[in-house]
Phi, psi and omega in degrees: 000131175265090189292342181281346179281130176284126186232147173219164175219135172259110178264115186266113181228046185267000184287158179265351176068035184298326182286346180279333180070027182254171181284334179234156178303150187301329184295344180260356181283150188277142166237122182054039174083006182223140181307138181312317185298330177292323176297319180297313179297319180297330178302318181281322178295324179291324177295312182200112183287000175266356178293130175282122185254121179246117185253120180259119185236154171298139182307321185288350186242009178296317180297317178301315181300316180296323177295318179297322178297321178292314182299322184262007181051045182270113188237018174292126186293133177204158178259134179258130177235136177283135185287173181249193185294322180229174176302318179306311183291327178293315178298317181301319178292320178297323182293344176297336180270359183264135176281140182302332183275355179279159165266123188245135172257147168241127187224144177287131177298337182267019171243083187274000189243018176296132183279161175299324180296316180293313180301314182297319180295321178299313179297313185293321180292320178296321179291318183291316187261355179054050181215180173276140180234127180228136176278142180222156174232159181289150170276124184259348179271158169289143186236136175233148178248134177290140177233177180296333183252002181154252178202164178216152182288147174244140176291109185293342177293344178266001183252135175234140177266124187272139177239183166235160014283144170254125193237139186214154163303133187306316183298319181296315183286321177299319179295319181298322182281005172282349179289167176280155179298140176224134183295346178281351177284108180258343178201185183287327178298322180293326176291314182296318180300322178302332181261015175085011180281133177285138181247127178251130178267138172232164182288124178272201184229132179295337178278353179279062187286137169266118184276117186237319185247172177296328176294319175302320182296317177297316181294330182299329178295316177296316183296323178299314180296319179298313181290330180292337181273348184283000000 
């Protein structure tokens, strides 16, 4: 860990969790008795308690989050920002709280299991190379691409599955997000690349799961226990 580097993270938790089929968005649902989002925040605080944490939430759920923090005696310091229409707009609003000289991570609120080692490598590589750094894992399934006449096989060795945190020098990412929204922006790297930022890939973690479905939620309980024993 390079403790002299000023670091921040924008944790994006603006989703409504429609695919989960629950009464509340997935980021507030419990894993091992505690809301998922608290685990996500703790991942960064455990890595470095000096990281400035900016939490982007749906406007309608800010009060619920504050209530949950009281109930769980959750006192890790963080800034709350109300989210926007899309992930792009939510990140853009969160970046307003980021200083240009910081190294900033953008992380999915629904990825509660990123390790300190992974987080630290992303920050250090972004600082060292002055570029965007994103963790990726290999695609293990066979992949086919639809064509005009049917489909064709794709060499899976050329495919990488993208994760977060995605980490950048603050000035570069803030400048990149000055662009207008484009539906082709699927993550922060795609926004940064549009603005000429070089993207460096590093090895991610298969345990850095993004929780999307109810099955993921069930598996997260097992994964929490597994990681706690390591």
